C-alpha positions as CSV (number, residue, x, y, z in Angstrom):
1,M,68.7,-95.7,-72.3
2,K,65.3,-97.2,-73.1
3,A,63.5,-94.5,-71.2
4,R,65.3,-91.8,-73.2
5,F,64.3,-93.5,-76.5
6,L,60.7,-93.8,-75.5
7,R,60.6,-90.2,-74.5
8,F,62.1,-89.2,-77.8
9,A,59.7,-91.4,-79.7
10,G,56.8,-89.8,-77.8
11,V,57.9,-86.4,-78.8
12,R,58.2,-87.4,-82.5
13,S,54.8,-89.0,-82.3
14,R,53.2,-85.8,-80.9
15,A,55.0,-83.7,-83.5
16,R,53.7,-85.9,-86.3
17,R,50.2,-85.8,-84.9
18,A,50.4,-82.0,-84.5
19,S,51.6,-81.6,-88.1
20,T,48.9,-83.8,-89.4
21,V,46.3,-81.9,-87.5
22,G,47.8,-78.6,-88.8
23,L,47.7,-79.9,-92.4
24,F,44.1,-81.0,-92.0
25,L,43.1,-77.6,-90.5
26,T,44.8,-75.8,-93.4
27,L,43.0,-77.8,-96.0
28,F,39.7,-77.5,-94.2
29,A,40.1,-73.7,-93.9
30,S,40.9,-73.3,-97.6
31,A,37.9,-75.5,-98.5
32,A,35.7,-73.4,-96.3
33,Q,37.0,-70.2,-97.8
34,A,36.2,-71.5,-101.3
35,Q,32.6,-72.2,-100.2
36,Q,32.0,-68.7,-99.0
37,G,31.8,-67.2,-102.5
38,T,33.6,-64.3,-104.1
39,P,33.9,-60.9,-102.4
40,E,31.3,-59.5,-104.7
41,Q,28.8,-62.3,-103.8
42,R,29.5,-61.8,-100.1
43,R,29.1,-58.0,-100.4
44,A,25.8,-58.4,-102.3
45,C,24.3,-61.0,-100.0
46,T,25.6,-60.2,-96.5
47,P,22.7,-57.9,-95.7
48,D,20.2,-60.6,-96.8
49,V,22.0,-63.2,-94.7
50,Y,21.7,-61.1,-91.6
51,R,18.1,-60.2,-92.4
52,L,16.8,-63.6,-93.5
53,C,19.3,-66.3,-92.3
54,A,21.0,-65.0,-89.2
55,G,20.3,-68.2,-87.3
56,E,22.3,-70.2,-89.8
57,I,25.6,-68.2,-89.3
58,P,28.4,-69.5,-89.6
59,N,27.2,-72.6,-91.5
60,V,27.9,-71.7,-95.1
61,R,25.8,-74.6,-96.5
62,A,22.8,-73.7,-94.3
63,I,23.1,-70.1,-95.2
64,T,23.1,-71.0,-98.9
65,A,20.1,-73.2,-98.5
66,C,18.3,-70.5,-96.5
67,L,19.0,-67.9,-99.2
68,R,17.6,-70.3,-101.9
69,R,14.5,-70.9,-99.8
70,N,14.0,-67.1,-99.4
71,R,14.8,-66.3,-103.0
72,S,11.7,-64.2,-103.5
73,S,12.7,-62.0,-100.5
74,L,16.4,-61.5,-101.6
75,S,17.6,-58.0,-102.6
76,E,18.1,-57.4,-106.3
77,A,21.9,-57.5,-105.9
78,C,21.9,-60.9,-104.1
79,R,19.3,-62.4,-106.5
80,T,21.5,-61.3,-109.4
81,M,24.5,-63.0,-107.8
82,F,22.5,-66.2,-107.4
83,D,21.4,-66.1,-111.0
84,Q,24.9,-65.6,-112.2
85,A,26.2,-68.5,-110.1
86,G,23.4,-70.8,-111.2
87,G,21.9,-71.0,-107.8
């Protein structure tokens, strides 16, 4: 009887951990998506990211910092997006 209870408790504990990890990953993914900018911003700056900051992919913060450092080399479309976003 005790072994059955312990086995059941272990399953519940694993399920609880799995759901907690799932919730964390969902929240993290939505936060990461929010950091990536609008589709228009991505469309305007993607060529510049590959040209100037390819070594920073997939780190969004590092890419943004790289684009800021290379502001004078940005395409007109990407520079406009940065100006509109206050970057």
